[in-house]
C-alpha positions as a Markdown table, in Angstrom:
| # | Residue | x | y | z |
|---|---|---|---|---|
| 1 | Met | 0.0 | 0.0 | 0.0 |
| 2 | Lys | 2.8 | 2.4 | 0.8 |
| 3 | Ser | 4.4 | 2.1 | -2.6 |
| 4 | Ala | 1.0 | 2.6 | -4.2 |
| 5 | Ile | 0.4 | 5.8 | -2.3 |
| 6 | Ala | 3.9 | 7.0 | -3.2 |
| 7 | Gly | 3.0 | 6.7 | -6.9 |
| 8 | Gly | 3.8 | 3.2 | -7.7 |
| 9 | Lys | 1.4 | 0.7 | -9.3 |
| 10 | Ala | -1.8 | -0.1 | -7.4 |
| 11 | Ser | -4.3 | -2.8 | -7.7 |
| 12 | Pro | -7.9 | -1.7 | -8.4 |
| 13 | Glu | -8.8 | -2.3 | -4.8 |
| 14 | Gln | -5.8 | -0.2 | -3.5 |
| 15 | Ala | -6.6 | 2.6 | -5.9 |
| 16 | Ser | -10.2 | 2.6 | -4.7 |
| 17 | Leu | -9.2 | 2.8 | -1.1 |
| 18 | Ile | -6.8 | 5.6 | -1.8 |
| 19 | Ile | -9.4 | 7.6 | -3.7 |
| 20 | Val | -12.0 | 7.1 | -1.0 |
| 21 | Tyr | -9.6 | 8.0 | 1.8 |
| 22 | Thr | -8.3 | 11.1 | -0.1 |
| 23 | Leu | -11.8 | 12.5 | -0.8 |
| 24 | Ala | -13.2 | 11.6 | 2.7 |
| 25 | Lys | -10.2 | 13.5 | 4.2 |
| 26 | Ala | -10.4 | 16.4 | 1.8 |
| 27 | Leu | -14.2 | 16.9 | 2.1 |
| 28 | Ser | -14.5 | 15.9 | 5.8 |
| 29 | Ile | -17.2 | 13.4 | 5.0 |
| 30 | Ser | -17.7 | 9.7 | 5.8 |
| 31 | Pro | -16.1 | 7.2 | 3.3 |
| 32 | Leu | -19.5 | 5.6 | 3.1 |
| 33 | Asp | -20.8 | 8.8 | 1.5 |
| 34 | Ile | -18.2 | 8.5 | -1.2 |
| 35 | Tyr | -19.2 | 4.9 | -1.9 |
| 36 | Gln | -22.8 | 6.1 | -2.5 |
| 37 | Met | -21.7 | 8.8 | -5.1 |
| 38 | Pro | -21.7 | 8.1 | -8.8 |
| 39 | Ala | -18.2 | 7.2 | -10.1 |
| 40 | Ser | -18.1 | 10.2 | -12.4 |
| 41 | Leu | -18.7 | 12.6 | -9.5 |
| 42 | Val | -16.0 | 10.9 | -7.4 |
| 43 | Met | -13.5 | 11.4 | -10.3 |
| 44 | Asp | -14.6 | 15.0 | -10.8 |
| 45 | Leu | -14.1 | 15.8 | -7.1 |
| 46 | Leu | -10.8 | 14.0 | -7.1 |
| 47 | Asn | -9.6 | 16.1 | -10.0 |
| 48 | Val | -10.8 | 19.3 | -8.3 |
| 49 | His | -9.0 | 18.3 | -5.2 |
| 50 | Ala | -5.8 | 17.5 | -7.1 |
| 51 | Ile | -5.9 | 20.9 | -8.8 |
| 52 | Tyr | -6.6 | 22.7 | -5.6 |
| 53 | Ser | -3.7 | 20.9 | -3.8 |
| 54 | Glu | -1.4 | 21.7 | -6.7 |
| 55 | Met | -2.3 | 25.4 | -6.5 |
| 56 | Glu | -1.9 | 25.4 | -2.8 |
| 57 | Ala | 1.6 | 23.9 | -3.1 |
| 58 | Glu | 2.6 | 26.5 | -5.7 |
| 59 | Thr | 1.4 | 29.3 | -3.5 |
| 60 | Met | 3.4 | 27.9 | -0.5 |
| 61 | Lys | 6.5 | 27.6 | -2.7 |
| 62 | Lys | 6.2 | 31.2 | -3.8 |
| 63 | Glu | 5.7 | 32.4 | -0.2 |
| 64 | Met | 8.8 | 30.4 | 0.9 |
| 65 | Lys | 10.9 | 32.1 | -1.8 |
| 66 | Lys | 9.8 | 35.5 | -0.6 |
| 67 | Lys | 11.3 | 34.9 | 2.8 |
């Protein structure tokens, strides 16, 4: 599981768990709520979360360079 999270190859079961955990944590909702969502919504939310996280990291990087 650790290598899958670090970007290695993941089985479909591992990928599903990682997606559910990531969204549950990001949205502060129960993992059971995610299992009830349509797959297309889950993937859309995961993409939005990834973009937001990337933008947040870029902003933090810029702030660190200012100091």
